[in-house]
C-alpha positions as CSV (number, residue, x, y, z in Angstrom):
1,M,-91.3,43.5,75.3
2,H,-94.6,43.4,73.3
3,D,-97.7,45.4,74.3
4,P,-100.5,43.0,74.4
5,V,-103.0,45.6,74.6
6,H,-103.3,46.3,70.6
7,R,-104.4,42.6,70.2
8,L,-107.1,42.6,72.9
9,P,-110.0,43.6,70.0
10,S,-108.7,40.6,68.2
11,L,-108.5,38.0,71.4
12,L,-112.3,39.3,72.1
13,E,-113.3,38.5,68.6
14,A,-111.8,35.2,68.7
15,V,-113.2,34.6,72.3
16,L,-116.9,35.6,70.8
17,S,-116.1,33.3,67.7
18,V,-115.9,30.2,69.2
19,G,-118.9,30.1,70.8
20,T,-121.2,31.1,67.7
21,D,-122.0,27.5,66.8
22,L,-123.6,24.9,68.8
23,E,-122.7,21.9,66.5
24,L,-119.3,20.3,68.2
25,R,-117.1,19.7,65.0
26,A,-117.9,23.4,63.7
27,T,-117.2,24.8,67.4
28,L,-113.7,22.9,67.1
29,Q,-113.2,24.4,63.6
30,H,-113.9,28.1,65.1
31,I,-111.4,27.3,67.8
32,V,-108.8,26.1,65.5
33,D,-109.5,29.0,62.8
34,A,-109.4,31.7,65.6
35,A,-106.1,30.5,67.5
36,A,-104.2,30.5,63.7
37,E,-105.6,33.9,63.1
38,L,-104.9,35.4,66.7
39,T,-100.9,34.3,66.4
40,E,-100.9,34.8,62.7
41,A,-100.0,31.0,62.5
42,R,-99.8,29.2,59.1
43,Y,-100.8,25.7,60.7
44,A,-103.3,25.1,63.6
45,A,-104.5,21.8,64.8
46,L,-106.6,20.2,67.5
47,D,-105.7,16.7,68.5
48,M,-108.2,15.1,70.7
49,T,-107.1,13.0,73.8
50,D,-110.1,10.4,73.2
51,P,-111.3,10.6,69.7
52,G,-113.9,7.8,70.3
53,R,-115.7,9.9,72.9
54,D,-116.8,12.5,70.2
55,G,-116.4,10.4,67.5
56,L,-113.9,13.2,65.9
57,R,-110.3,12.5,64.9
58,G,-108.6,15.9,64.7
59,I,-109.4,19.3,63.4
60,R,-106.7,21.2,61.2
61,T,-106.5,24.2,59.1
62,A,-104.0,23.6,56.6
63,Q,-100.9,21.0,55.9
64,R,-97.8,21.5,58.7
65,P,-95.1,23.4,57.4
66,E,-91.7,22.6,57.2
67,P,-90.1,23.8,60.3
68,P,-87.3,26.8,59.5
69,E,-84.0,26.4,60.4
70,P,-83.0,27.8,63.5
71,P,-81.0,31.3,63.5
72,E,-77.4,31.1,64.0
73,R,-76.4,32.4,67.4
74,P,-73.2,31.1,68.2
75,E,-73.3,32.1,71.8
76,P,-77.1,32.7,73.0
77,L,-77.5,34.7,76.2
78,E,-81.2,33.7,76.7
79,P,-83.4,30.7,75.3
80,L,-84.7,30.8,71.5
81,E,-88.5,31.3,71.5
82,P,-90.4,28.5,70.3
83,L,-91.3,27.4,66.8
84,E,-94.5,25.7,68.0
85,L,-97.0,26.4,70.4
86,V,-98.9,23.4,71.9
87,V,-101.8,24.6,74.8
88,P,-104.2,22.1,76.4
89,I,-107.6,22.8,76.4
90,H,-109.5,21.3,79.4
91,V,-113.5,20.5,79.6
92,D,-114.7,19.6,83.2
93,D,-111.3,19.1,84.9
94,E,-110.3,16.7,81.8
95,V,-107.9,17.2,79.1
96,F,-109.8,17.4,76.1
97,G,-107.1,17.8,73.4
98,D,-103.9,19.9,72.5
99,L,-104.4,23.1,70.4
100,R,-101.2,22.8,68.4
101,L,-99.5,26.0,66.3
102,A,-96.7,26.3,63.6
103,G,-95.3,28.3,61.1
104,K,-95.5,31.9,62.5
105,R,-95.1,34.2,59.8
106,D,-93.1,36.9,61.5
107,G,-90.9,34.6,63.4
108,P,-91.0,32.4,66.9
109,F,-94.2,32.3,69.2
110,T,-93.8,34.6,71.8
111,D,-95.0,34.6,75.4
112,E,-97.8,37.1,74.3
113,D,-99.1,34.5,71.9
114,E,-99.1,32.0,74.4
115,Q,-100.7,34.0,77.0
116,L,-103.5,35.2,74.2
117,V,-104.0,31.5,73.3
118,R,-104.5,30.1,76.7
119,V,-107.0,32.7,77.4
120,L,-108.8,31.3,74.2
121,A,-108.0,27.8,75.4
122,T,-110.1,28.6,78.4
123,Q,-113.0,29.9,76.5
124,A,-112.8,26.9,74.0
125,G,-113.2,24.4,77.0
126,I,-116.6,26.3,78.1
127,A,-117.5,26.5,74.3
128,I,-116.9,22.6,73.7
129,G,-118.9,21.9,77.0
130,N,-121.8,23.5,75.8
131,A,-121.7,22.2,72.2
132,R,-121.5,18.6,73.9
133,L,-124.6,19.0,75.8
134,Y,-126.3,20.3,72.8
135,E,-124.9,17.4,70.7
136,T,-126.1,14.8,73.2
137,A,-129.5,16.6,73.3
138,R,-130.0,16.6,69.8
139,Q,-128.9,12.7,69.8
140,R,-131.4,11.7,72.3
141,E,-134.1,13.8,70.9
142,R,-133.5,11.9,67.4
143,W,-133.3,8.6,69.0
144,I,-136.5,9.1,71.3
145,E,-138.2,10.3,68.1
146,G,-137.1,7.2,66.3
147,A,-138.2,4.9,68.9
148,A,-141.7,6.6,69.0
149,A,-141.9,6.2,65.2
150,V,-141.0,2.7,65.2
151,T,-143.7,2.0,68.1
152,T,-146.5,3.6,66.1
153,A,-145.5,1.8,62.7
154,L,-145.4,-1.4,64.6
155,L,-148.8,-1.0,65.9
156,S,-150.4,0.1,62.8
157,G,-150.8,-3.7,61.7
158,E,-147.4,-4.6,59.7
159,S,-146.6,-8.2,59.2
160,A,-143.9,-9.7,61.2
161,A,-141.3,-9.2,58.2
162,D,-142.2,-5.6,57.6
163,A,-142.0,-4.8,61.5
164,L,-138.4,-6.0,61.5
165,M,-137.4,-4.2,58.3
166,T,-139.0,-1.1,60.1
167,V,-136.6,-1.6,63.1
168,A,-133.6,-2.3,61.0
169,E,-134.4,0.9,58.5
170,R,-134.9,3.4,61.2
171,A,-132.1,2.3,63.3
172,R,-129.7,2.4,60.5
173,R,-130.6,5.8,59.5
174,L,-130.4,6.9,63.4
175,A,-127.0,5.4,63.9
176,E,-125.7,6.6,60.4
177,A,-124.8,3.1,59.9
178,S,-124.0,1.4,56.5
179,A,-126.3,-1.3,57.3
180,G,-128.7,-2.5,60.1
181,V,-129.3,-6.0,60.3
182,I,-131.8,-8.2,62.4
183,L,-130.5,-11.8,63.6
184,Q,-132.8,-14.3,65.0
185,P,-131.8,-17.6,67.0
186,T,-131.7,-20.7,64.9
187,E,-132.8,-24.1,66.3
188,D,-128.9,-25.4,66.2
189,G,-128.1,-22.6,68.7
190,G,-126.6,-20.4,66.2
191,M,-128.1,-17.0,64.9
192,E,-129.0,-16.2,61.5
193,I,-129.6,-12.7,59.8
194,V,-133.5,-12.4,58.8
195,T,-133.3,-8.9,57.6
196,A,-131.3,-6.2,56.2
197,S,-131.5,-2.7,55.3
198,T,-128.2,-1.2,53.7
199,L,-127.5,1.7,51.6
200,D,-126.4,-0.8,48.7
201,D,-127.8,-4.0,47.4
202,P,-127.6,-6.1,50.6
203,G,-126.5,-9.1,48.2
204,D,-125.6,-12.0,50.3
205,I,-126.0,-10.6,53.8
206,V,-129.8,-11.9,54.5
207,G,-129.3,-15.8,55.4
208,T,-125.6,-15.2,57.0
209,M,-125.3,-17.6,60.0
210,I,-123.1,-17.2,62.9
211,E,-122.4,-20.7,63.5
212,P,-123.0,-22.3,66.9
213,G,-119.8,-22.1,69.1
214,S,-118.7,-18.5,67.7
215,P,-117.1,-16.4,70.5
216,V,-119.9,-13.7,70.3
217,L,-123.0,-15.7,70.3
218,E,-122.4,-16.5,74.0
219,Q,-123.2,-12.7,74.8
220,L,-125.6,-12.3,71.9
221,L,-127.6,-15.3,73.1
222,G,-127.4,-14.3,77.0
223,G,-129.0,-11.0,75.8
224,E,-125.8,-8.7,76.2
225,P,-124.7,-5.9,74.0
226,V,-121.6,-6.4,72.1
227,F,-119.2,-3.6,70.8
228,I,-116.9,-4.1,68.1
229,D,-114.1,-1.5,66.8
230,D,-113.4,-3.3,63.6
231,S,-115.7,-6.1,62.3
232,A,-113.1,-7.2,59.9
233,T,-110.1,-7.8,62.1
234,D,-112.0,-8.8,65.3
235,P,-111.7,-12.5,66.4
236,R,-115.0,-12.7,67.3
237,M,-116.5,-12.2,64.1
238,T,-116.6,-15.3,61.9
239,T,-119.3,-14.4,59.2
240,H,-118.1,-14.2,55.5
241,V,-119.6,-10.6,55.3
242,R,-117.5,-9.2,58.3
243,H,-114.6,-8.2,56.0
244,R,-117.2,-5.4,54.5
245,F,-117.6,-3.5,57.8
246,G,-115.9,-1.5,60.5
247,P,-117.4,-0.3,64.0
248,N,-120.3,-2.2,64.8
249,M,-122.8,-2.6,67.6
250,M,-124.5,-5.6,68.4
251,L,-128.1,-5.0,70.5
252,P,-130.3,-7.5,72.2
253,L,-134.1,-7.2,71.2
254,R,-135.0,-8.5,74.5
255,A,-138.4,-7.9,76.0
256,G,-140.1,-9.7,79.1
257,G,-137.3,-12.0,79.3
258,R,-137.5,-13.2,76.1
259,L,-134.7,-12.6,73.5
260,L,-136.3,-12.0,70.1
261,G,-133.1,-11.4,68.3
262,T,-130.1,-9.1,67.7
263,L,-130.0,-5.4,66.1
264,A,-126.6,-5.2,64.6
265,L,-125.5,-1.8,63.2
266,P,-122.2,-2.0,61.3
267,R,-120.5,1.2,59.7
268,R,-118.1,0.8,56.7
269,R,-114.5,0.1,57.3
270,G,-112.7,3.0,58.3
271,G,-116.0,4.8,59.7
272,R,-115.7,6.8,62.9
273,P,-116.2,4.5,66.2
274,Y,-119.6,4.8,68.0
275,T,-119.4,7.2,71.1
276,A,-120.5,6.2,74.5
277,V,-123.2,8.4,74.2
278,E,-124.4,6.5,70.7
279,R,-123.9,3.3,72.4
280,L,-126.3,4.2,75.2
281,L,-129.0,5.6,72.9
282,A,-128.9,2.6,70.5
283,T,-129.2,0.1,73.4
284,Q,-132.1,2.0,74.9
285,F,-133.5,2.2,71.2
286,A,-132.9,-1.5,70.8
287,S,-135.2,-2.2,74.4
288,Q,-137.9,0.0,73.2
289,A,-138.1,-1.6,69.6
290,A,-138.2,-5.1,71.4
291,L,-141.1,-4.1,73.5
292,A,-143.0,-2.6,70.6
293,L,-142.3,-5.9,69.2
294,V,-144.0,-7.7,71.4
295,H,-146.7,-5.5,71.6
296,A,-147.3,-5.5,67.8
297,E,-147.3,-9.2,68.0
298,A,-149.7,-9.4,70.8
299,Q,-152.0,-7.3,68.8
300,H,-151.9,-9.2,66.0
301,S,-152.9,-12.2,68.0
302,R,-155.8,-10.3,69.4
303,E,-156.7,-9.5,65.7
304,R,-156.4,-13.2,64.7
305,L,-158.7,-14.5,67.8
306,A,-161.3,-11.5,66.7
307,V,-161.3,-13.3,63.3
308,Y,-161.7,-16.6,64.4
309,E,-164.5,-15.6,66.8
310,D,-166.4,-13.8,63.8
311,R,-165.8,-16.9,61.5
312,D,-167.4,-19.1,64.7
313,R,-170.1,-16.7,64.7
314,I,-170.7,-16.6,60.8
315,A,-170.6,-20.6,61.0
316,R,-173.2,-20.4,63.5
317,D,-175.3,-18.3,61.3
318,L,-174.7,-20.6,58.4
319,H,-175.8,-23.1,60.2
320,D,-179.0,-21.4,61.5
321,L,-179.9,-20.3,58.1
322,V,-179.2,-23.8,56.2
323,V,-181.2,-25.7,58.9
324,Q,-184.1,-23.1,58.7
325,R,-184.1,-23.0,54.9
326,L,-183.7,-26.8,54.5
327,F,-186.6,-27.5,56.9
328,A,-188.9,-24.9,55.5
329,T,-188.3,-26.2,52.0
330,G,-188.8,-29.8,53.3
331,M,-192.2,-29.1,54.7
332,M,-193.2,-27.3,51.2
333,L,-192.3,-30.3,49.8
334,E,-194.2,-32.4,52.0
335,S,-197.2,-30.2,51.5
336,T,-197.0,-30.2,47.5
337,Q,-197.2,-34.1,48.1
338,R,-199.9,-34.0,50.5
339,R,-201.9,-31.6,48.1
340,S,-201.2,-33.3,45.3
341,A,-202.2,-36.7,46.5
342,G,-205.2,-35.6,48.6
343,T,-207.2,-32.9,46.8
344,G,-206.1,-33.3,43.0
345,D,-204.5,-30.0,42.7
346,T,-203.5,-29.1,39.4
347,D,-200.0,-29.7,37.7
348,K,-199.9,-26.0,37.2
349,D,-199.9,-25.4,41.1
350,V,-197.8,-28.4,41.8
351,H,-194.9,-26.8,39.4
352,A,-195.3,-23.4,40.9
353,M,-195.0,-24.8,44.4
354,L,-192.0,-27.1,43.3
355,G,-190.6,-24.1,41.4
356,R,-190.5,-21.8,44.7
357,A,-188.7,-24.9,46.6
358,V,-186.1,-25.0,43.9
359,D,-185.6,-21.2,44.2
360,E,-185.4,-21.7,48.0
361,L,-182.7,-24.5,47.8
362,Q,-180.5,-22.6,45.0
363,S,-180.6,-19.3,47.3
364,T,-179.4,-21.5,50.3
365,I,-176.7,-22.9,48.1
366,Q,-175.7,-19.0,47.4
367,E,-175.7,-18.2,51.1
368,V,-173.6,-21.4,52.0
369,R,-171.0,-20.3,49.3
370,T,-171.1,-16.7,50.1
371,A,-170.4,-17.8,54.0
372,I,-167.7,-20.5,52.7
373,F,-165.9,-17.8,50.9
374,A,-166.1,-15.4,54.0
375,L,-164.4,-17.9,55.9
376,Q,-161.7,-18.4,53.5
377,Q,-160.1,-14.7,53.5
378,P,-156.8,-14.5,55.3
379,P,-157.0,-13.0,58.9
380,A,-156.5,-9.3,59.3
381,D,-155.7,-8.9,55.5
382,A,-157.9,-6.4,53.6
383,P,-159.7,-8.1,50.8
384,T,-158.4,-7.8,47.2
385,T,-161.0,-9.9,45.4
386,F,-164.3,-8.5,44.1
387,R,-166.5,-10.9,46.5
388,G,-164.2,-10.1,49.5
389,K,-165.0,-6.0,49.0
390,V,-168.6,-6.7,48.5
391,L,-168.5,-8.8,51.6
392,R,-166.7,-6.1,53.4
393,E,-169.3,-3.5,52.6
394,A,-171.8,-5.7,53.8
395,A,-170.3,-6.3,57.0
396,G,-170.0,-2.6,57.4
397,A,-173.6,-2.1,56.9
398,A,-174.2,-4.8,59.3
399,A,-172.6,-2.7,62.3
400,V,-175.2,0.1,61.6
401,L,-178.1,-2.2,60.9
402,G,-177.9,-4.7,63.8
403,F,-177.6,-7.7,61.3
404,Q,-175.9,-9.2,58.6
405,P,-177.3,-8.7,55.0
406,S,-177.5,-11.6,52.8
407,T,-175.1,-11.6,49.4
408,R,-175.5,-13.7,46.6
409,F,-173.2,-13.7,43.5
410,T,-174.4,-15.0,40.1
411,G,-171.8,-15.8,37.4
412,A,-168.1,-15.6,37.3
413,V,-167.7,-12.3,39.2
414,E,-164.2,-12.3,39.3
415,N,-163.4,-13.2,35.8
416,R,-166.0,-10.8,34.0
417,L,-166.1,-7.8,36.2
418,A,-163.4,-5.3,35.1
419,E,-162.0,-2.9,37.7
420,P,-163.7,0.4,36.6
421,V,-167.0,-1.2,36.5
422,A,-166.4,-3.0,40.0
423,G,-165.6,0.5,41.4
424,R,-169.0,1.9,40.2
425,L,-170.8,-1.1,41.5
426,L,-169.1,-0.7,45.0
427,T,-170.2,2.6,45.1
428,A,-173.6,2.1,44.2
429,L,-173.7,-0.7,46.7
430,R,-172.3,1.7,49.5
431,R,-175.3,4.5,48.7
432,A,-178.3,1.6,48.8
433,L,-176.9,0.0,52.1
434,A,-176.6,3.5,53.5
435,A,-180.2,4.5,52.3
436,A,-181.5,1.0,53.7
437,S,-179.9,2.0,57.0
438,R,-181.8,5.0,57.5
439,R,-185.3,3.4,56.8
440,A,-187.6,2.3,59.7
441,G,-188.4,-1.5,60.4
442,V,-185.5,-2.9,58.1
443,S,-184.9,-6.7,59.5
444,R,-183.9,-8.0,56.1
445,V,-181.5,-6.8,53.4
446,E,-180.6,-8.9,50.5
447,I,-177.8,-8.0,47.9
448,T,-177.4,-9.7,44.7
449,V,-174.6,-9.4,42.1
450,D,-175.2,-11.1,38.8
451,V,-173.0,-10.8,35.7
452,T,-175.1,-13.2,33.8
453,A,-177.9,-10.9,33.3
454,P,-178.3,-9.1,29.8
455,L,-179.1,-5.6,29.4
456,P,-182.2,-4.1,27.6
457,D,-180.6,-3.8,24.7
458,G,-179.0,-7.2,24.8
459,R,-175.4,-6.5,25.7
460,P,-173.8,-8.5,28.4
461,G,-174.2,-6.8,31.8
462,V,-174.0,-6.8,35.4
463,R,-176.8,-6.3,37.6
464,L,-176.7,-5.3,41.4
465,T,-180.1,-5.6,43.5
466,V,-180.2,-4.7,47.0
467,F,-183.4,-5.4,48.8
468,D,-184.8,-4.3,52.2
469,D,-187.9,-5.1,53.8
470,G,-188.5,-1.7,55.6
471,G,-192.3,-0.7,55.3
472,A,-193.4,-2.3,52.2
473,G,-190.2,-3.2,51.0
474,T,-187.8,-1.3,48.9
475,T,-185.4,-2.8,45.8
476,V,-182.6,-0.5,44.3
477,T,-181.4,-1.8,40.9
478,W,-178.3,-0.8,39.3
479,Q,-177.0,-2.2,36.3
480,S,-174.0,-1.6,34.1
481,P,-172.4,-3.0,30.6
482,L,-169.2,-5.6,31.5
């Protein structure tokens, strides 16, 4: 009969060690290692009853030893002590798995060994339960943070294609999947992969079709999630890329009764299966992502509507401006005609008045060209041309001035103006507009960019002129070599 008292410190140390880590895999490894050390077993393993629940197939310490030959006892008077010790571990009244020990260094396992391992198994069940709770909480936190990040990114003004890639990329990372794939319904009743985020080159994944009549389509088009143990062998999978993947989740992107598409998260062949918690969290993520996609689409629609409304305003302003200037120019020409015929004004006077009329017509043409260019800018896109950047500065000043500054361009500004000079000109324009907005009584601001004006030394240059009618009128001039 063995005395277990001298082994109590070792048992206490083993019991304490199994609860030192909250990560599940590390906890299971502590349990296996502690059991092996406590019983002096060369081999220890923890075989799980349901490996798919936690995504872990089993924990080992070393290779299983060859079983020793039993001692020769022609007529044993009592049963032989076991060469392998198996103790179940219970977690919340369920059998989590079996702790297996073999190859004890000094002979077969004893009743004392079994008692010590059962005590360890009881503590192990508590530690595993705590680790499960911690792992679930961590997973839930990661998925919630991921959904929030996707929502923020989608509402920041991304294009539709970028929005889908954001969802696919973030989901792939959260699920530790080999790929994140977005499928959308086709006109013929199938589904097509339109976006793919993969660890490797997506290759021919994008454009892959699930043809109408595929067994999996009925569930996908109905907005139901589909969980697959092995994409390569599942008969419901019919695409030519299925052989690359193993466990898979296909989750509907559905919001407000509208199916936007399907989010698929396949893992590599032989990858660990998705757990029930991962399936639940990924399904919730897909629902949140679909809602964010709908909100982003609505936001883009509102932005486009605002651009169209602004274009209507520009068109109205253009109409009023053109009509007023052409009417005034017409009146000037009629007056010149009458004065020339009735009062005998000199040719010099007539020439001067006609010159002013021509100048007004040229100015009107410039205003029309500028307005048309503004109308041609893509909605919701930041201006990339120099003209667009100048107009953006003018539009920003309009919010402070209360009216839209007049903008004119002379010469091929896009072709002749280099980037460094263009940047300095925009800085000068910004300062001039800020100064004009601070002056009292300003009701008109005129911006002129002329790339045909030579410098005083004769070199080709660009000249920026900003005029405002505040007080006696202020003109700011900036120029630079081209």
